[in-house]
N, CA and C of each residue as an Amber inpcrd file, in Angstrom:
protein
   666
   0.8240000  -1.2080000   0.0000000   0.0000000   0.0000000   0.0000000
   0.8600000   1.2610000   0.0000000   1.9410000   1.2560000   0.7800000
   2.8090000   2.4260000   0.8320000   3.4370000   2.7010000  -0.5180000
   3.8240000   1.6270000  -1.2490000   4.4220000   1.7990000  -2.5750000
   3.3970000   2.3910000  -3.5330000   2.1530000   1.8720000  -3.4710000
   1.0860000   2.3780000  -4.3330000   0.8380000   3.8530000  -4.0530000
   0.8640000   4.2190000  -2.7730000   0.6430000   5.6120000  -2.3770000
   1.7230000   6.5160000  -2.9620000   2.9800000   6.1080000  -2.8400000
   4.0920000   6.9140000  -3.3410000   4.0010000   7.0690000  -4.8510000
   3.7200000   5.9670000  -5.5490000   3.6220000   6.0030000  -7.0110000
   2.4690000   6.9110000  -7.4480000   1.3150000   6.7630000  -6.7800000
   0.1330000   7.5660000  -7.1290000   0.4040000   9.0470000  -6.9260000
   1.0100000   9.3790000  -5.7850000   1.3080000  10.7860000  -5.5030000
   2.2940000  11.3490000  -6.5200000   3.2710000  10.5510000  -6.9060000
   4.2820000  10.9930000  -7.8660000   3.6620000  11.2890000  -9.2250000
   2.6930000  10.4660000  -9.6320000   2.0540000  10.6390000 -10.9290000
   1.0090000  11.7460000 -10.9220000   0.2610000  11.8360000  -9.8200000
  -0.8650000  12.7690000  -9.7660000  -0.4290000  14.1940000  -9.4630000
   0.5630000  14.3560000  -8.5700000   0.9350000  15.6950000  -8.0950000
   1.2370000  16.6820000  -9.2270000   2.0580000  16.3110000 -10.2390000
   2.3530000  17.2910000 -11.3100000   1.1030000  17.7270000 -12.0640000
   0.1560000  16.8120000 -12.2680000  -1.0820000  17.1370000 -12.9780000
  -1.9000000  18.1380000 -12.1720000  -2.0190000  17.8700000 -10.8590000
  -2.7810000  18.7590000  -9.9780000  -2.1280000  20.1340000  -9.9110000
  -0.8050000  20.1560000  -9.7550000  -0.0920000  21.4300000  -9.6480000
  -0.2640000  22.2750000 -10.9060000  -0.2610000  21.6260000 -12.0590000
  -0.4620000  22.3570000 -13.3090000  -1.8820000  22.9120000 -13.3790000
  -2.8490000  22.1180000 -12.9620000  -4.2520000  22.5380000 -13.0240000
  -4.5170000  23.7380000 -12.1240000  -4.0170000  23.6750000 -10.8940000
  -4.3300000  24.7330000  -9.9240000  -3.4420000  25.9740000 -10.0940000
  -2.5380000  25.9460000 -11.0720000  -1.7000000  27.1220000 -11.3260000
  -2.4640000  28.2050000 -12.0840000  -3.6960000  27.8800000 -12.5030000
  -4.5510000  28.8420000 -13.1840000  -5.8360000  29.0570000 -12.3900000
  -6.4600000  30.2060000 -12.6020000  -7.7440000  30.4740000 -11.9510000
  -8.7810000  29.4790000 -12.4620000  -9.5590000  28.9020000 -11.5350000
 -10.5400000  27.8860000 -11.9070000 -11.8820000  28.1580000 -11.2380000
 -12.9600000  27.7320000 -11.8970000 -14.2730000  27.7320000 -11.2820000
 -14.4880000  26.3940000 -10.5890000 -15.2180000  26.4320000  -9.4740000
 -15.5120000  25.1960000  -8.7580000 -16.9090000  25.2920000  -8.1640000
 -17.6960000  24.2230000  -8.3370000 -19.0650000  24.2030000  -7.8300000
 -19.2530000  23.0820000  -6.8180000 -19.9810000  23.4000000  -5.7730000
 -20.2910000  22.3970000  -4.7480000 -21.5200000  22.8660000  -3.9700000
 -22.4900000  21.9710000  -3.7950000 -23.6480000  22.2790000  -2.9670000
 -24.4240000  23.5020000  -3.4010000 -24.4670000  23.7380000  -4.7170000
 -25.2040000  24.8850000  -5.2240000 -24.4450000  26.1920000  -5.1570000
 -23.1820000  26.1340000  -4.7660000 -22.3320000  27.3230000  -4.6960000
 -21.2520000  27.2170000  -5.7650000 -21.0820000  28.2710000  -6.5660000
 -20.0180000  28.3030000  -7.5690000 -19.0570000  29.4220000  -7.2220000
 -17.7850000  29.0580000  -7.0250000 -16.7770000  30.0430000  -6.6450000
 -15.5800000  29.9640000  -7.5830000 -14.7720000  31.0170000  -7.5520000
 -13.5140000  31.0120000  -8.2870000 -12.3800000  30.6830000  -7.3180000
 -11.5000000  29.8090000  -7.7510000 -10.3240000  29.4450000  -6.9640000
  -9.1130000  30.0950000  -7.6170000  -8.4740000  30.9960000  -6.9120000
  -7.3040000  31.6780000  -7.4700000  -6.0570000  30.8110000  -7.3300000
  -5.0890000  30.9600000  -8.2240000  -3.8320000  30.2090000  -8.1160000
  -3.1650000  30.4670000  -6.7680000  -2.7060000  29.3930000  -6.1340000
  -2.0530000  29.5260000  -4.8370000  -2.9820000  29.3060000  -3.6640000
  -4.2900000  29.1430000  -3.9420000  -5.2680000  28.8900000  -2.8750000
  -5.5670000  27.3990000  -2.8260000  -5.6390000  26.8660000  -1.6120000
  -5.9660000  25.4560000  -1.3700000  -7.2410000  25.0900000  -2.1390000
  -7.1420000  24.1150000  -3.0550000  -8.2470000  23.7900000  -3.9510000
  -9.0570000  22.6120000  -3.4130000 -10.3400000  22.8320000  -3.0950000
 -11.1490000  21.7610000  -2.4820000 -11.4380000  20.5810000  -3.3910000
 -11.1990000  20.7150000  -4.6750000 -11.4650000  19.6040000  -5.5880000
 -10.4350000  18.4880000  -5.4410000  -9.2200000  18.8290000  -5.0120000
  -8.1320000  17.8550000  -5.0220000  -7.6700000  17.4240000  -3.6340000
  -8.2090000  18.0670000  -2.6030000  -7.8170000  17.7170000  -1.2430000
  -9.0920000  17.4570000  -0.4460000  -9.1040000  16.3470000   0.2660000
 -10.3550000  15.8140000   0.7890000 -10.8580000  16.5060000   2.0520000
 -10.0110000  17.2610000   2.7070000 -10.3750000  17.7990000   4.0190000
 -11.5900000  18.7200000   3.9620000 -11.6670000  19.5670000   2.9370000
 -12.7890000  20.5060000   2.8440000 -14.1160000  19.7670000   2.7050000
 -14.1660000  18.7940000   1.8130000 -15.4090000  18.0470000   1.5990000
 -15.7740000  17.2200000   2.8280000 -14.7800000  16.6840000   3.5150000
 -15.0310000  15.9140000   4.7350000 -15.6290000  16.8130000   5.8150000
 -15.0700000  18.0060000   5.9670000 -15.6160000  18.9570000   6.9350000
 -17.0490000  19.3450000   6.5680000 -17.3010000  19.5920000   5.2920000
 -18.6520000  19.9490000   4.8640000 -19.6370000  18.8250000   5.1620000
 -19.2280000  17.6000000   4.9100000 -20.0940000  16.4470000   5.2050000
 -20.3490000  16.3470000   6.7000000 -19.3290000  16.5860000   7.4930000
 -19.4670000  16.5290000   8.9470000 -20.4310000  17.6020000   9.4530000
 -20.3840000  18.7800000   8.8600000 -21.2190000  19.8910000   9.3020000
 -22.6910000  19.7040000   8.9560000 -22.9830000  18.7560000   8.0600000
 -24.3740000  18.5220000   7.6690000 -25.2460000  18.0710000   8.8370000
 -24.6320000  17.5340000   9.8810000 -25.4080000  17.0440000  11.0240000
 -25.9350000  18.1810000  11.9030000 -25.4230000  19.3890000  11.7040000
 -25.7940000  20.5210000  12.5520000 -26.7790000  21.4490000  11.8480000
 -27.6780000  22.0010000  12.6340000 -28.5450000  23.0650000  12.1400000
 -27.7750000  24.3750000  12.2940000 -27.3700000  24.9550000  11.1930000
 -26.5180000  26.1420000  11.2210000 -27.2940000  27.4500000  11.1610000
 -28.6000000  27.3800000  11.0840000 -29.3920000  28.5860000  10.9590000
 -29.1590000  29.5220000  12.1410000 -28.7330000  30.7530000  11.8120000
 -28.4740000  31.8250000  12.7760000 -27.3020000  31.5190000  13.7260000
 -26.5310000  30.4890000  13.4350000 -25.3460000  30.1880000  14.2400000
 -24.1890000  31.0820000  13.7870000 -23.3860000  31.5080000  14.7450000
 -22.2070000  32.3190000  14.4300000 -21.0120000  31.3970000  14.2200000
 -20.4280000  31.4990000  13.0510000 -19.3410000  30.6010000  12.6690000
 -18.0940000  31.4050000  12.3230000 -16.9640000  30.9320000  12.8320000
 -15.6560000  31.4740000  12.4600000 -14.8770000  30.3700000  11.7670000
 -14.4500000  30.6370000  10.5370000 -13.5620000  29.6950000   9.8480000
 -12.1630000  30.2890000   9.8010000 -11.2400000  29.6430000  10.5020000
  -9.8430000  30.0780000  10.5060000  -9.1090000  29.4540000   9.3310000
  -8.4050000  30.2780000   8.5630000  -7.7120000  29.7520000   7.3870000
  -8.7210000  29.3040000   6.3490000  -9.6160000  30.2080000   5.9640000
 -10.7500000  29.8340000   5.1240000 -10.3570000  29.4450000   3.7030000
  -9.2000000  29.9120000   3.2270000  -8.7610000  29.5350000   1.8840000
  -9.7570000  29.9700000   0.8190000 -10.3120000  29.0130000   0.0910000
 -11.2810000  29.3130000  -0.9680000 -12.5870000  29.8590000  -0.4040000
 -12.8530000  29.5640000   0.8740000 -14.0810000  30.0300000   1.5050000
 -15.2840000  29.1350000   1.2590000 -15.0810000  27.9770000   0.6360000
 -16.2140000  27.1140000   0.3020000 -17.0320000  26.7530000   1.5410000
 -16.3560000  26.3750000   2.6200000 -17.0710000  26.0110000   3.8470000
 -17.8790000  27.1990000   4.3560000 -17.2770000  28.3710000   4.3610000
 -17.9610000  29.5670000   4.8440000 -19.1690000  29.9180000   3.9880000
 -19.0270000  29.8440000   2.6710000 -20.1440000  30.1860000   1.7920000
 -21.2850000  29.1680000   1.9040000 -20.9420000  27.8920000   2.0350000
 -21.9770000  26.8660000   2.2190000 -22.6850000  27.0710000   3.5520000
 -21.9150000  27.3770000   4.6060000 -22.5090000  27.6100000   5.9260000
 -23.4530000  28.8080000   5.8730000 -23.0350000  29.8740000   5.1870000
 -23.8950000  31.0380000   5.0660000 -25.1650000  30.7000000   4.2850000
 -25.0390000  29.9040000   3.2480000 -26.2070000  29.4760000   2.4760000
 -27.1950000  28.7350000   3.3640000 -26.6630000  28.0210000   4.3770000
 -27.5070000  27.2660000   5.2970000 -27.9730000  28.0950000   6.4960000
 -27.7800000  29.4080000   6.4170000 -28.3570000  30.2900000   7.4120000
 -27.4290000  30.8070000   8.4800000 -26.1420000  30.4360000   8.4080000
 -25.1950000  30.8670000   9.4360000 -24.7420000  32.3070000   9.2260000
 -24.2930000  32.9140000  10.3130000 -23.6610000  34.2290000  10.2750000
 -22.1580000  33.9740000  10.3450000 -21.4390000  34.2810000   9.2870000
 -20.0880000  33.7550000   9.1050000 -19.0190000  34.8420000   9.1230000
 -17.9190000  34.5100000   9.8070000 -16.6760000  35.2780000   9.7050000
 -15.6190000  34.3550000   9.1190000 -15.0120000  34.7610000   8.0220000
 -13.9660000  33.9650000   7.3700000 -12.6540000  34.7240000   7.4500000
 -11.6180000  34.0560000   7.9360000 -10.3200000  34.7170000   8.0540000
  -9.2340000  33.9090000   7.3640000  -8.1920000  34.6080000   6.9700000
  -7.0190000  33.9570000   6.3900000  -5.8600000  34.9450000   6.4800000
  -4.6490000  34.4050000   6.4790000  -3.4550000  35.2390000   6.4950000
  -2.9550000  35.5330000   5.0890000  -3.3190000  34.6640000   4.1420000
  -2.8380000  34.7850000   2.7680000  -3.5270000  35.9300000   2.0320000
  -2.7150000  36.7830000   1.4010000  -3.2500000  37.8960000   0.6270000
  -4.1100000  37.4020000  -0.5360000  -3.6440000  36.3530000  -1.2140000
  -4.3910000  35.8620000  -2.3750000  -5.6890000  35.1970000  -1.9270000
  -5.6850000  34.5350000  -0.7800000  -6.9180000  33.9450000  -0.2590000
  -7.9320000  35.0320000   0.0640000  -7.4780000  36.1050000   0.7040000
  -8.3710000  37.2200000   1.0280000  -8.9340000  37.8380000  -0.2510000
  -8.1000000  37.9950000  -1.2600000  -8.5560000  38.5280000  -2.5480000
  -9.6490000  37.6450000  -3.1350000  -9.4340000  36.3110000  -3.0790000
 -10.4240000  35.3800000  -3.6050000 -11.7200000  35.4030000  -2.8060000
 -11.6050000  35.5090000  -1.4880000 -12.7940000  35.5830000  -0.6380000
 -13.6210000  36.8220000  -0.9700000 -12.9490000  37.9630000  -1.1340000
 -13.6560000  39.1950000  -1.4740000 -14.3140000  39.0880000  -2.8500000
 -13.5990000  38.5010000  -3.7920000 -14.1270000  38.3160000  -5.1480000
 -15.4000000  37.4760000  -5.1230000 -15.3490000  36.3530000  -4.4050000
 -16.5050000  35.4640000  -4.3500000 -17.6340000  36.0330000  -3.4930000
 -17.2870000  36.8070000  -2.4900000 -18.3160000  37.4680000  -1.6820000
 -19.1660000  38.3830000  -2.5540000 -18.5080000  39.1560000  -3.4120000
 -19.2390000  40.0610000  -4.3090000 -20.0400000  39.2650000  -5.3450000
 -19.4190000  38.2190000  -5.8640000 -20.0700000  37.3970000  -6.8850000
 -21.3280000  36.7260000  -6.3460000 -21.2920000  36.3070000  -5.0910000
 -22.4080000  35.5770000  -4.4820000 -23.3440000  36.4910000  -3.6940000
 -23.0390000  37.7850000  -3.6960000 -23.8320000  38.7460000  -2.9160000
 -23.9000000  38.3040000  -1.4520000 -22.7570000  37.9070000  -0.9420000
 -22.6500000  37.4010000   0.4300000 -22.5310000  38.5450000   1.4290000
 -22.9450000  38.2660000   2.6550000 -22.8310000  39.2540000   3.7230000
 -21.7840000  38.8590000   4.7670000 -21.0240000  37.8140000   4.4820000
 -20.0600000  37.3500000   5.4710000 -18.9770000  38.3960000   5.7460000
 -18.3980000  38.3070000   6.9360000 -17.2910000  39.1770000   7.3180000
 -15.9800000  38.5040000   6.9390000 -15.1020000  39.2280000   6.2610000
 -13.8050000  38.6880000   5.8520000 -12.7120000  39.4810000   6.5480000
 -11.7980000  38.7740000   7.2060000 -10.7460000  39.4300000   7.9780000
  -9.3910000  38.8130000   7.6420000  -8.4350000  39.6310000   7.2840000
  -7.0610000  39.1610000   7.1290000  -6.4410000  39.1120000   8.5140000
  -6.1210000  37.9120000   8.9650000  -5.6530000  37.7520000  10.3400000
  -4.7360000  36.5460000  10.4560000  -3.7140000  36.6980000  11.2660000
  -2.8620000  35.5720000  11.6460000  -3.5500000  34.8860000  12.8130000
  -4.2280000  33.7660000  12.4930000  -5.0800000  33.0790000  13.4640000
  -6.0540000  34.0690000  14.0960000  -6.0260000  34.2340000  15.4180000
  -7.0470000  35.0350000  16.0870000  -6.5960000  36.4670000  16.3950000
  -5.4700000  36.8750000  15.8280000  -4.9010000  38.1890000  16.1490000
  -5.8990000  39.3310000  15.9640000  -6.6530000  39.2980000  14.8840000
  -7.5300000  40.4230000  14.5620000  -9.0170000  40.0720000  14.6810000
  -9.2900000  38.9490000  15.3470000 -10.6790000  38.5570000  15.5790000
 -11.1370000  39.1510000  16.9110000 -12.1850000  39.9360000  16.8660000
 -12.6760000  40.5730000  18.0840000 -13.1600000  39.5160000  19.0790000
 -12.9600000  39.8000000  20.3590000 -13.4010000  38.9070000  21.4250000
 -14.9250000  38.8220000  21.4000000 -15.4350000  37.6790000  20.9960000
 -16.8810000  37.4870000  20.8710000 -17.2050000  36.0000000  20.9810000
 -18.4600000  35.7040000  21.0760000 -18.8800000  34.3100000  21.2300000
 -19.3080000  33.7370000  19.8830000 -18.6700000  32.6280000  19.5120000
 -19.0560000  31.8940000  18.3150000 -19.7170000  30.5810000  18.7190000
 -20.5680000  30.0740000  17.8290000 -21.1620000  28.7520000  18.0460000
 -20.2610000  27.6590000  17.4900000 -19.5530000  27.9790000  16.4130000
 -18.6240000  27.0320000  15.7970000 -17.3440000  27.7680000  15.3980000
 -16.2110000  27.1330000  15.6590000 -14.9340000  27.5770000  15.1160000
 -14.3750000  26.4000000  14.3240000 -14.1110000  26.6170000  13.0500000
 -13.6850000  25.5420000  12.1550000 -12.2470000  25.7900000  11.7260000
 -11.4070000  24.7680000  11.9070000  -9.9760000  24.9060000  11.6300000
  -9.5110000  23.7740000  10.7130000  -9.0400000  24.1360000   9.5410000
  -8.4010000  23.1830000   8.6270000  -6.9420000  23.6180000   8.5220000
  -6.0950000  23.1650000   9.4520000  -4.7840000  23.8020000   9.6320000
  -3.6880000  23.2770000   8.7070000  -2.6450000  24.0720000   8.5360000
  -1.4040000  23.5380000   7.9660000  -0.7590000  22.6570000   9.0300000
  -0.0810000  21.5930000   8.6370000   0.4640000  20.7260000   9.6870000
   1.8320000  20.1310000   9.4030000   2.4350000  20.4720000   8.2700000
   3.7800000  19.9550000   8.0190000   4.8110000  20.8780000   8.6810000
   5.7520000  20.3080000   9.4650000   6.6970000  21.1300000  10.2460000
   7.8210000  21.7370000   9.3980000   7.4910000  22.8400000   8.7790000
   8.4510000  23.5700000   7.9570000   7.9900000  25.0210000   7.9430000
   8.9330000  25.9480000   7.8180000   8.5730000  27.3620000   7.7860000
   8.0910000  27.7490000   6.3840000   6.8790000  28.3190000   6.2650000
   6.4100000  28.7620000   4.9480000   7.2420000  29.9450000   4.4660000
   7.5220000  29.9720000   3.1790000   8.3430000  31.0560000   2.6160000
   7.5280000  32.0010000   1.7310000   6.2980000  31.6280000   1.4080000
   5.4300000  32.5280000   0.6440000   3.9710000  32.1880000   0.9360000
   3.0710000  32.9920000   0.3850000   1.6310000  32.8430000   0.6420000
   1.1120000  31.4510000   0.3170000   1.5900000  30.8900000  -0.7840000
   1.0650000  29.6060000  -1.2360000   1.4080000  28.4640000  -0.2820000
   2.4070000  28.6710000   0.5850000   2.8090000  27.6160000   1.5220000
   2.1160000  27.7240000   2.8780000   1.3710000  28.7980000   3.1030000
   0.7190000  28.9900000   4.3940000  -0.3090000  27.9030000   4.6930000
  -0.8950000  27.3230000   3.6400000  -1.9040000  26.2750000   3.8310000
  -1.2820000  24.9220000   4.1430000   0.0440000  24.8220000   4.0470000
   0.6990000  23.5320000   4.1990000   1.6330000  23.4430000   5.3970000
   2.3770000  24.5130000   5.6730000   3.4580000  24.4330000   6.6620000
   3.1150000  25.2240000   7.9260000   3.2890000  24.5550000   9.0560000
   2.8840000  25.1310000  10.3430000   4.0560000  25.7090000  11.1370000
   5.2140000  25.7930000  10.5090000   6.4020000  26.2560000  11.2150000
   7.2660000  25.0810000  11.6430000   8.5510000  25.3030000  11.6610000
   9.4930000  24.2170000  11.9530000   9.2240000  23.5530000  13.2930000
   8.7560000  24.3390000  14.2530000   8.4890000  23.8070000  15.5930000
   7.0040000  23.8800000  15.9330000   6.1700000  23.7130000  14.9220000
   4.7160000  23.6910000  15.0990000   4.2000000  24.9990000  15.7110000
   4.8110000  26.1050000  15.2990000   4.4330000  27.4100000  15.8530000
   2.9580000  27.7410000  15.6250000   2.4020000  27.3010000  14.5180000
   0.9850000  27.5410000  14.2460000   0.1280000  27.0100000  15.3950000
   0.4000000  25.7950000  15.8250000  -0.4250000  25.1680000  16.8600000
  -0.1480000  25.7680000  18.2370000   1.0860000  26.1450000  18.4760000
   1.3940000  26.8340000  19.7330000   0.5610000  28.1070000  19.8410000
   0.4990000  28.8530000  18.7490000  -0.2500000  30.1090000  18.7680000
  -1.7490000  29.8510000  18.8220000  -2.2280000  28.8850000  18.0450000
  -3.6540000  28.5700000  18.0350000  -4.1680000  28.2540000  19.4380000
  -3.5030000  27.3110000  20.1090000  -3.9920000  26.8740000  21.4190000
  -3.7550000  27.9240000  22.5070000  -2.7820000  28.7870000  22.3100000
  -2.5770000  29.8550000  23.2920000  -3.6660000  30.9220000  23.1730000
  -4.2680000  31.0630000  21.9860000  -5.2870000  32.0860000  21.7630000
  -6.7120000  31.5920000  21.9980000  -6.9320000  30.2940000  21.9000000
  -8.2980000  29.7800000  21.9330000  -9.0230000  30.0480000  23.2440000
  -8.2750000  30.1750000  24.3370000  -8.9150000  30.3910000  25.6380000
  -9.8630000  31.5870000  25.6330000  -9.5730000  32.5850000  24.8200000
 -10.4040000  33.7810000  24.7660000 -11.7600000  33.5090000  24.1240000
 -11.8610000  32.4010000  23.3970000 -13.0810000  32.1470000  22.6310000
 -13.8170000  30.8800000  23.0740000 -13.2970000  30.1890000  24.0680000
 -13.9130000  28.9450000  24.5170000 -15.0450000  29.2350000  25.4860000
 -16.2250000  28.7430000  25.1570000 -17.3740000  28.7830000  26.0600000
 -17.9600000  27.3750000  26.1110000 -18.8980000  27.1850000  26.9800000
 -19.5080000  25.8510000  27.1130000 -20.3010000  25.4650000  25.8730000
 -20.6940000  26.4650000  25.0750000 -21.5570000  26.1750000  23.9230000
 -20.8140000  26.1250000  22.5940000 -19.5650000  26.5760000  22.5490000
 -18.8500000  26.6110000  21.2700000 -18.3640000  25.2240000  20.8810000
 -18.4680000  24.9210000  19.5920000 -17.9660000  23.6670000  19.0270000
 -16.7440000  24.0160000  18.1870000 -15.5590000  23.6290000  18.6570000
 -14.3210000  23.9060000  17.9280000 -13.9130000  22.6330000  17.1920000
 -13.9260000  22.7020000  15.8810000 -13.7100000  21.5250000  15.0350000
 -12.4200000  21.6900000  14.2500000 -11.5610000  20.6650000  14.3160000
 -10.3040000  20.7050000  13.5690000 -10.1020000  19.3840000  12.8470000
  -9.6530000  19.4550000  11.6140000  -9.3860000  18.2540000  10.8350000
  -7.8810000  18.0540000  10.6820000  -7.4460000  16.8040000  10.8470000
  -6.0420000  16.4410000  10.6840000  -5.9490000  15.1610000   9.8690000
  -4.7860000  14.9370000   9.2960000  -4.5410000  13.7530000   8.4870000
  -3.5280000  12.8470000   9.1750000  -3.5760000  11.5720000   8.8360000
  -2.5690000  10.6600000   9.3560000  -1.1640000  11.0290000   8.8700000
  -1.1060000  11.8970000   7.8600000   0.1790000  12.3500000   7.3350000
   0.9110000  13.2640000   8.3080000   0.1820000  13.8480000   9.2550000
   0.8130000  14.8030000  10.1580000   1.1600000  14.1550000  11.4920000
   1.8830000  14.8960000  12.3090000   2.3090000  14.4030000  13.6180000
   1.2220000  14.7360000  14.6460000   0.1950000  13.9090000  14.6810000
  -0.9400000  14.1670000  15.5620000  -0.5170000  14.1340000  17.0300000
   0.4020000  13.2620000  17.3650000   0.8470000  13.1490000  18.7600000
   1.4560000  14.4610000  19.2480000   2.3160000  15.0730000  18.4290000
   2.9170000  16.3550000  18.8140000   1.8530000  17.4370000  18.9550000
   0.8910000  17.4650000  18.0420000  -0.1890000  18.4560000  18.1090000
  -1.0150000  18.2500000  19.3760000  -1.2760000  17.0070000  19.7310000
  -2.0170000  16.7220000  20.9620000  -1.2320000  17.1710000  22.1930000
   0.0720000  17.0010000  22.1710000   0.8970000  17.4410000  23.3060000
   0.8620000  18.9540000  23.4590000   0.9000000  19.6580000  22.3370000
   0.8210000  21.1210000  22.3880000  -0.5390000  21.5460000  22.9410000
  -1.5930000  20.8900000  22.4800000  -2.9350000  21.2020000  22.9790000
  -3.0110000  20.9890000  24.4900000  -2.4990000  19.8640000  24.9530000
  -2.5360000  19.5480000  26.3830000  -1.7680000  20.5860000  27.1920000
  -0.6140000  21.0130000  26.6830000   0.2000000  22.0030000  27.3870000
  -0.5370000  23.3260000  27.5720000  -1.4920000  23.5840000  26.6900000
  -2.2680000  24.8290000  26.7760000  -3.6420000  24.6040000  27.4110000
  -3.8650000  23.4010000  27.9280000  -5.1060000  23.1350000  28.6460000
  -6.2550000  22.6290000  27.8020000  -5.9290000  22.0330000  26.6380000
  -6.9720000  21.5300000  25.7530000  -6.7730000  20.0390000  25.4710000
  -7.8520000  19.4000000  25.0760000  -7.7850000  18.0100000  24.6610000
  -8.4390000  17.8750000  23.2870000  -7.9730000  16.9230000  22.4990000
  -8.5530000  16.6460000  21.1910000  -9.3570000  15.3530000  21.2820000
 -10.6330000  15.4410000  21.0220000 -11.4900000  14.2590000  21.0580000
 -11.9280000  13.9190000  19.6390000 -11.5640000  12.7140000  19.1900000
 -11.9350000  12.3180000  17.8330000 -13.4510000  12.2110000  17.7070000
 -13.9820000  12.8610000  16.6740000 -15.4250000  12.8640000  16.4460000
 -15.8130000  12.0920000  15.1890000 -14.8870000  12.0240000  14.2290000
 -15.2000000  11.3790000  12.9600000 -13.8950000  11.0150000  12.2650000
 -13.9590000   9.9970000  11.4380000 -12.7910000   9.6350000  10.6270000
 -13.2690000   9.0540000   9.3100000 -12.4280000   9.1950000   8.2940000
 -12.7610000   8.6380000   6.9940000 -11.4720000   8.4170000   6.2160000
 -11.5040000   7.4400000   5.3410000 -10.3340000   7.1440000   4.5170000
 -10.6330000   7.5230000   3.0830000  -9.7890000   8.3880000   2.5260000
  -9.9210000   8.8090000   1.1470000  -8.7190000   8.2690000   0.3820000
  -8.9800000   7.3610000  -0.5460000  -7.9330000   6.6740000  -1.2620000
  -7.0110000   5.9790000  -0.2580000  -5.8100000   6.5070000  -0.0780000
  -4.8350000   5.8330000   0.7640000  -4.6660000   6.5030000   2.1270000
  -5.4020000   7.5630000   2.4040000  -5.1030000   8.4000000   3.5640000
  -6.2980000   8.5480000   4.4970000  -6.0500000   8.3510000   5.8000000
  -7.0780000   8.5780000   6.8090000  -7.1010000  10.0540000   7.2060000
  -8.3040000  10.5840000   7.3360000  -8.4890000  11.9270000   7.8830000
  -9.3350000  11.8240000   9.1470000  -9.0530000  12.7080000  10.1010000
  -9.7200000  12.6610000  11.3980000 -10.2790000  14.0380000  11.7380000
 -11.5050000  14.0650000  12.2110000 -12.0810000  15.2990000  12.7150000
 -12.0860000  15.2350000  14.2300000 -11.4830000  16.2670000  14.8280000
 -11.4030000  16.3560000  16.2810000 -12.2430000  17.5300000  16.7740000
 -12.8310000  17.3390000  17.9540000 -13.4630000  18.4380000  18.6670000
 -12.4900000  18.8670000  19.7600000 -12.1860000  20.1470000  19.8090000
 -11.2400000  20.6870000  20.7890000 -12.0120000  21.1370000  22.0230000
 -11.6300000  20.5810000  23.1750000 -12.2930000  20.9070000  24.4320000
 -11.2640000  21.3600000  25.4440000 -11.6830000  22.2520000  26.3300000
 -10.8160000  22.6400000  27.4320000 -10.7750000  21.5050000  28.4390000
  -9.5800000  21.2120000  28.9490000  -9.4380000  20.1770000  29.9680000
 -10.0400000  20.6710000  31.2710000 -10.9250000  19.8720000  31.8420000
 -11.5250000  20.2350000  33.1190000 -11.0860000  19.2640000  34.2020000
 -10.8810000  19.7690000  35.3940000 -10.4840000  18.9100000  36.5090000
 -11.6700000  18.0650000  36.9470000 -11.4240000  16.7600000  37.2520000
 -12.5220000  15.9020000  37.6740000 -13.0680000  16.3270000  39.0340000
C-alpha cells in the first residue's frame, strides 16, 4: 500500500499542480466560486469536503461561525447558504482577494478578515470555530505555503492553542481536521500544554489516507 501511495502521488501531483496554477471555477452544494492560483483547492484535497459532510449534522441557521484559514471560503459560503452568520479569516493575501471576489459574486454578507489566526478577531462568542490547519513542520516562505506548513516547531499550533482560551465557552464547538500524514501526537501534546484536549469525532479514509475530525475541548479537573 505504501508503494502504491508513493507512485500515485508521484504521478498525480504534477497534474494537480499544473491545473491549480490557473484560476478555476468550482461548484459544490449549489455554490459556484472562483479558486485563485495559490489557494488550497477543495477539488483535489479531501479535508474541505469531509468537513462539509461533517457539518451537515448541525442546524446552522443563525449560528455564528468562524472559519480560521478559510482559503477558498467554500465552507464559509456553504454555511452562510444554510443560514449561518459567518466570519472567514485567512493570512494569505491571495486567499483574502479570492474571498472578497466570491463574496461580491455571491452577494454574500459574510465578514472577511485578514488575520494571523485570532490576532484580529474581536473577542466574541461563536457557536462554531472551524480549523483546517497547515500541519507539516516547515517554515512557509510565501503565501502559497501557508496552507501547508505550520512552522518548523509547530508554531501555528502553539499560537492557536494559546489564543483559543479567549473564545472557549460551554456552547462553542471547535472543530479541527487532521490527516494521518501529520504528527498528531505532537499536536495533541501542544494542545494539552495549553489546557486543551482533542477528542476524535469522525474519521474517513480517502484513497490511501485517513483523515480525522477532532473536537477541541478545554481540559476540566474531575
